[in-house]
DRENDO-1510 file (C-alpha; in Angstrom, 1 decimal, always signed):
<recs>
REC; n; res; u; v; w
REC; 1; MET; -20.0; +3.7; -12.9 .
REC; 2; GLU; -20.5; +6.9; -11.0 .
REC; 3; ALA; -23.5; +5.5; -9.1 .
REC; 4; LYS; -21.4; +2.5; -8.0 .
REC; 5; GLU; -18.6; +4.8; -6.9 .
REC; 6; GLU; -21.0; +6.9; -4.8 .
REC; 7; LYS; -22.2; +3.9; -2.9 .
REC; 8; ASN; -18.7; +2.8; -2.1 .
REC; 9; LYS; -16.6; +4.0; +0.7 .
REC; 10; TYR; -12.8; +3.8; +0.7 .
REC; 11; SER; -10.7; +3.5; +3.9 .
REC; 12; ILE; -7.2; +4.6; +3.2 .
REC; 13; ILE; -4.8; +3.1; +5.7 .
REC; 14; VAL; -1.5; +5.1; +6.1 .
REC; 15; PRO; +1.0; +3.6; +8.6 .
REC; 16; THR; +3.4; +6.2; +10.0 .
REC; 17; TYR; +6.6; +6.4; +11.9 .
REC; 18; ASN; +8.4; +9.8; +12.1 .
REC; 19; GLU; +6.4; +11.2; +9.1 .
REC; 20; ARG; +5.8; +14.7; +10.6 .
REC; 21; LEU; +7.2; +16.3; +7.5 .
REC; 22; ASN; +5.1; +14.3; +5.1 .
REC; 23; ILE; +1.8; +13.5; +6.6 .
REC; 24; ALA; +0.1; +16.9; +6.1 .
REC; 25; LEU; +1.1; +17.0; +2.4 .
REC; 26; ILE; -0.1; +13.5; +1.7 .
REC; 27; VAL; -3.4; +14.2; +3.4 .
REC; 28; TYR; -3.9; +17.4; +1.4 .
REC; 29; LEU; -3.2; +15.6; -1.8 .
REC; 30; ILE; -5.6; +12.7; -1.0 .
REC; 31; PHE; -8.4; +15.3; -0.5 .
REC; 32; LYS; -7.4; +17.1; -3.6 .
REC; 33; HIS; -7.5; +14.0; -5.9 .
REC; 34; LEU; -10.6; +12.4; -4.3 .
REC; 35; GLN; -12.9; +15.3; -4.2 .
REC; 36; ASN; -16.0; +13.4; -5.4 .
REC; 37; VAL; -15.2; +10.1; -3.5 .
REC; 38; ASN; -16.5; +9.0; -0.1 .
REC; 39; PHE; -13.4; +8.1; +1.9 .
REC; 40; GLU; -11.7; +8.2; +5.2 .
REC; 41; ILE; -8.0; +8.2; +6.1 .
REC; 42; ILE; -6.8; +6.0; +8.9 .
REC; 43; VAL; -3.4; +7.0; +10.3 .
REC; 44; VAL; -1.8; +4.2; +12.3 .
REC; 45; ASP; +1.2; +5.8; +14.0 .
REC; 46; ASP; +3.7; +3.6; +15.9 .
REC; 47; GLY; +4.6; +6.1; +18.7 .
REC; 48; SER; +6.5; +8.5; +16.5 .
REC; 49; PRO; +8.8; +10.7; +18.7 .
REC; 50; ASP; +8.9; +13.4; +16.1 .
REC; 51; GLY; +5.4; +14.8; +16.7 .
REC; 52; THR; +3.6; +13.0; +13.8 .
REC; 53; GLN; +0.5; +12.5; +16.0 .
REC; 54; GLU; +0.3; +16.1; +16.9 .
REC; 55; ILE; +0.3; +17.1; +13.3 .
REC; 56; VAL; -2.5; +14.5; +12.6 .
REC; 57; LYS; -4.6; +16.0; +15.4 .
REC; 58; GLN; -4.2; +19.4; +13.8 .
REC; 59; LEU; -5.3; +18.0; +10.5 .
REC; 60; GLN; -8.4; +16.5; +12.2 .
REC; 61; LYS; -9.4; +20.0; +13.2 .
REC; 62; VAL; -9.2; +21.1; +9.6 .
REC; 63; TYR; -10.8; +18.1; +7.8 .
REC; 64; GLY; -12.8; +16.5; +10.7 .
REC; 65; GLU; -12.3; +13.5; +12.9 .
REC; 66; ASP; -14.7; +11.5; +10.8 .
REC; 67; ARG; -12.5; +11.9; +7.7 .
REC; 68; ILE; -9.1; +11.5; +9.4 .
REC; 69; LEU; -9.0; +8.8; +12.1 .
REC; 70; LEU; -5.9; +8.6; +14.3 .
REC; 71; ARG; -5.4; +5.1; +15.6 .
REC; 72; PRO; -2.0; +5.1; +17.3 .
REC; 73; ARG; +0.0; +2.3; +18.8 .
REC; 74; PRO; +2.6; +2.7; +21.6 .
REC; 75; LYS; +5.7; +1.5; +19.6 .
REC; 76; LYS; +6.9; +0.1; +16.4 .
REC; 77; LEU; +5.1; -3.3; +16.0 .
REC; 78; GLY; +5.6; -4.1; +12.3 .
REC; 79; LEU; +4.1; -3.0; +9.0 .
REC; 80; GLY; +1.8; -6.0; +8.8 .
REC; 81; THR; +0.2; -5.5; +12.2 .
REC; 82; ALA; -0.2; -1.8; +11.4 .
REC; 83; TYR; -2.5; -2.8; +8.5 .
REC; 84; MET; -4.3; -5.2; +10.7 .
REC; 85; HIS; -4.8; -2.5; +13.3 .
REC; 86; GLY; -6.1; -0.1; +10.7 .
REC; 87; LEU; -8.4; -2.6; +9.2 .
REC; 88; LYS; -10.2; -3.0; +12.5 .
REC; 89; HIS; -11.2; +0.6; +12.3 .
REC; 90; ALA; -12.1; +0.7; +8.6 .
REC; 91; ASN; -15.7; +1.7; +7.8 .
REC; 92; GLY; -15.4; +1.4; +4.1 .
REC; 93; ASN; -16.2; -1.5; +1.8 .
REC; 94; PHE; -12.8; -0.9; +0.1 .
REC; 95; VAL; -9.4; -0.5; +1.7 .
REC; 96; VAL; -6.4; +1.3; +0.2 .
REC; 97; ILE; -3.0; +0.8; +1.6 .
REC; 98; MET; -0.3; +3.3; +0.8 .
REC; 99; ASP; +2.9; +4.8; +2.3 .
REC; 100; ALA; +3.0; +8.1; +4.1 .
REC; 101; ASP; +6.3; +9.3; +2.6 .
REC; 102; LEU; +4.8; +10.3; -0.8 .
REC; 103; SER; +6.5; +7.5; -2.6 .
REC; 104; HIS; +2.9; +6.6; -3.6 .
REC; 105; HIS; +1.4; +9.8; -5.1 .
REC; 106; PRO; -2.3; +10.2; -4.3 .
REC; 107; LYS; -2.9; +11.4; -7.9 .
REC; 108; TYR; -3.1; +7.7; -8.9 .
REC; 109; LEU; -5.9; +6.9; -6.5 .
REC; 110; PRO; -8.7; +7.8; -9.0 .
REC; 111; SER; -7.1; +5.4; -11.5 .
REC; 112; PHE; -7.1; +2.6; -8.9 .
REC; 113; ILE; -10.7; +3.1; -8.2 .
REC; 114; LYS; -11.6; +3.3; -11.9 .
REC; 115; LYS; -9.7; +0.1; -12.6 .
REC; 116; GLN; -11.6; -1.7; -9.9 .
REC; 117; LEU; -15.0; -0.5; -11.0 .
REC; 118; GLU; -14.3; -1.5; -14.6 .
REC; 119; THR; -12.9; -4.9; -13.9 .
REC; 120; GLY; -14.6; -5.9; -10.6 .
REC; 121; ALA; -11.2; -6.9; -9.3 .
REC; 122; SER; -10.7; -8.0; -5.7 .
REC; 123; ILE; -7.3; -6.4; -5.6 .
REC; 124; VAL; -5.7; -3.6; -7.7 .
REC; 125; THR; -2.0; -3.3; -7.2 .
REC; 126; GLY; +0.6; -0.9; -8.6 .
REC; 127; THR; +3.6; -2.3; -10.4 .
REC; 128; ARG; +7.0; -0.9; -11.0 .
REC; 129; TYR; +8.2; -3.8; -13.2 .
REC; 130; VAL; +6.5; -3.4; -16.5 .
REC; 131; LYS; +7.5; -1.2; -19.4 .
REC; 132; GLY; +7.0; +2.4; -18.4 .
REC; 133; GLY; +7.0; +1.8; -14.6 .
REC; 134; GLY; +9.9; +2.3; -12.3 .
REC; 135; VAL; +11.2; +4.4; -9.4 .
REC; 136; HIS; +12.6; +7.9; -9.4 .
REC; 137; GLY; +15.2; +9.0; -6.8 .
REC; 138; TRP; +16.6; +5.6; -5.9 .
REC; 139; ASN; +20.4; +5.0; -6.3 .
REC; 140; LEU; +21.6; +2.1; -8.4 .
REC; 141; MET; +22.2; -0.2; -5.5 .
REC; 142; ARG; +18.7; +0.2; -4.2 .
REC; 143; LYS; +17.2; -0.3; -7.6 .
REC; 144; LEU; +19.3; -3.5; -8.1 .
REC; 145; THR; +18.3; -4.8; -4.7 .
REC; 146; SER; +14.6; -4.2; -5.3 .
REC; 147; ARG; +14.7; -5.7; -8.8 .
REC; 148; GLY; +16.8; -8.7; -7.6 .
REC; 149; ALA; +14.4; -9.4; -4.7 .
REC; 150; ASN; +11.4; -9.3; -7.1 .
REC; 151; VAL; +13.0; -11.5; -9.7 .
REC; 152; LEU; +14.0; -14.1; -7.0 .
REC; 153; ALA; +10.4; -14.1; -5.7 .
REC; 154; GLN; +9.0; -14.4; -9.2 .
REC; 155; THR; +11.2; -17.4; -9.9 .
REC; 156; LEU; +10.4; -19.3; -6.8 .
REC; 157; LEU; +6.8; -18.4; -6.2 .
REC; 158; TRP; +5.2; -17.8; -9.6 .
REC; 159; PRO; +2.6; -15.4; -8.1 .
REC; 160; GLY; +1.0; -14.2; -11.3 .
REC; 161; VAL; +1.8; -10.5; -10.7 .
REC; 162; SER; +4.8; -8.6; -11.7 .
REC; 163; ASP; +5.5; -6.6; -8.5 .
REC; 164; LEU; +5.3; -8.5; -5.2 .
REC; 165; THR; +6.8; -6.0; -2.8 .
REC; 166; GLY; +4.9; -2.9; -3.8 .
REC; 167; SER; +2.7; -1.5; -1.1 .
REC; 168; PHE; +0.3; +0.7; -3.1 .
REC; 169; ARG; -2.9; -1.4; -3.4 .
REC; 170; LEU; -6.7; -1.3; -3.3 .
REC; 171; TYR; -8.6; -4.2; -1.8 .
REC; 172; LYS; -12.2; -5.2; -1.4 .
REC; 173; LYS; -12.4; -5.1; +2.4 .
REC; 174; SER; -13.9; -8.6; +2.6 .
REC; 175; VAL; -10.9; -9.9; +0.6 .
REC; 176; LEU; -8.4; -8.1; +2.7 .
REC; 177; GLU; -9.9; -9.5; +5.8 .
REC; 178; ASP; -9.8; -13.0; +4.4 .
REC; 179; VAL; -6.2; -12.8; +3.1 .
REC; 180; ILE; -4.8; -11.0; +6.1 .
REC; 181; SER; -6.2; -13.6; +8.5 .
REC; 182; SER; -3.9; -16.2; +7.0 .
REC; 183; CYS; -0.7; -14.1; +7.0 .
REC; 184; VAL; +2.0; -14.6; +9.6 .
REC; 185; SER; +4.5; -12.0; +8.5 .
REC; 186; LYS; +4.7; -8.7; +10.4 .
REC; 187; GLY; +7.3; -6.5; +8.5 .
REC; 188; TYR; +8.1; -5.7; +4.9 .
REC; 189; VAL; +7.5; -9.3; +3.8 .
REC; 190; PHE; +3.8; -8.8; +4.7 .
REC; 191; GLN; +3.1; -7.2; +1.3 .
REC; 192; MET; +4.6; -10.2; -0.6 .
REC; 193; GLU; +2.8; -12.7; +1.6 .
REC; 194; MET; -0.6; -11.0; +1.1 .
REC; 195; ILE; -0.4; -10.9; -2.7 .
REC; 196; VAL; +0.9; -14.5; -3.0 .
REC; 197; ARG; -1.8; -15.9; -0.7 .
REC; 198; ALA; -4.5; -13.9; -2.6 .
REC; 199; SER; -3.2; -15.3; -5.9 .
REC; 200; ARG; -3.2; -18.8; -4.5 .
REC; 201; GLN; -6.7; -18.4; -3.3 .
REC; 202; GLY; -7.8; -17.4; -6.8 .
REC; 203; TYR; -8.8; -13.8; -6.1 .
REC; 204; HIS; -9.1; -11.5; -9.2 .
REC; 205; ILE; -6.0; -9.3; -9.2 .
REC; 206; GLU; -5.4; -6.4; -11.6 .
REC; 207; GLU; -2.2; -4.5; -11.9 .
REC; 208; MET; -2.4; -0.8; -12.1 .
REC; 209; LEU; -1.7; +0.7; -15.6 .
REC; 210; PHE; -1.6; +4.3; -16.7 .
REC; 211; CYS; -0.8; +3.7; -20.3 .
REC; 212; LYS; -1.5; +0.7; -22.5 .
REC; 213; ASN; +1.5; -1.4; -23.5 .
REC; 214; ASP; +1.9; -4.2; -26.0 .
REC; 215; ASP; +1.5; -6.7; -23.2 .
REC; 216; ASN; -1.6; -4.8; -21.9 .
REC; 217; SER; -0.1; -4.3; -18.5 .
REC; 218; VAL; -0.1; -1.0; -16.7 .
REC; 219; PRO; +3.0; +0.6; -15.1 .
REC; 220; ILE; +3.2; +2.9; -12.1 .
REC; 221; THR; +6.1; +5.1; -11.3 .
REC; 222; PHE; +7.1; +5.4; -7.6 .
REC; 223; VAL; +9.3; +8.1; -6.2 .
REC; 224; ASP; +11.7; +8.0; -3.3 .
REC; 225; ARG; +10.4; +9.5; +0.0 .
REC; 226; VAL; +10.1; +13.3; -0.1 .
REC; 227; TYR; +11.3; +14.0; +3.5 .
REC; 228; GLY; +13.2; +11.8; +6.0 .
REC; 229; SER; +15.3; +8.7; +5.5 .
REC; 230; SER; +14.3; +5.2; +4.3 .
REC; 231; LYS; +13.7; +2.6; +7.0 .
REC; 232; LEU; +14.9; -0.3; +4.7 .
REC; 233; GLY; +18.1; -1.8; +6.0 .
REC; 234; GLY; +20.0; -5.0; +6.3 .
REC; 235; SER; +17.7; -6.5; +8.8 .
REC; 236; GLU; +14.7; -6.0; +6.5 .
REC; 237; ILE; +16.6; -7.8; +3.6 .
REC; 238; VAL; +17.3; -10.8; +5.9 .
REC; 239; GLU; +13.7; -10.8; +6.9 .
REC; 240; TYR; +12.6; -10.7; +3.3 .
REC; 241; LEU; +14.8; -13.8; +2.5 .
REC; 242; LYS; +13.4; -15.7; +5.4 .
REC; 243; GLY; +9.9; -14.8; +4.4 .
REC; 244; LEU; +10.5; -15.9; +0.8 .
REC; 245; LEU; +11.6; -19.3; +2.0 .
REC; 246; TYR; +8.6; -19.6; +4.3 .
REC; 247; LEU; +6.2; -18.8; +1.5 .
REC; 248; LEU; +8.0; -21.3; -0.8 .
REC; 249; VAL; +7.3; -24.0; +1.7 .
REC; 250; THR; +3.8; -23.0; +2.8 .
REC; 251; THR; +2.0; -21.8; -0.3 .
</recs>
């Protein structure tokens, strides 16, 4: 297993917008938890006015421009297109997508890699919706909204995975390129569309577990962002519902 891991390279795509207070910490934690892994971090910043790009440039001086790639865009163009942009610059044969706000802790990355090596999965995705998983720091309304959105999608789409809207995933690069080419969503619906289309195309998907449960599924615990405010609002909820209906018709 170690020999296989040494031959692999992992491109970690981190979209950012106003993450000046979080980006240095998440980069430090990625390096801390992946000390024996060949990886690069691709920061796709959408013209943050808070100085996020300046912080990333300082981090490049510390860790090297070959380890931290800054690939900015002039303005906010959507989460989905941020992944597409990052993928164009990915040099690894595996791609990890994760949030910059520390809601996805880098300490789980070795477990994602191990899971993929053990199973040969095309996709390893974190789940909040099995026993032992969840989210810390969210208020009741946000938890209910998230759970309700997931239950609605499960009922209508039958995707074969328990968490459709999570954005902490590891992909084989070739699989991500294939799936992403058929996606039309640009915002928060993009995560759901990618996993649904991957499931429909028959790709091997494993959900990330950190302790064995009776149903042999693996929960992951997300936390709320450490610094800054959430970008999820009413417009994103409307976008989600439109995307759900689109996927119901087209998949």
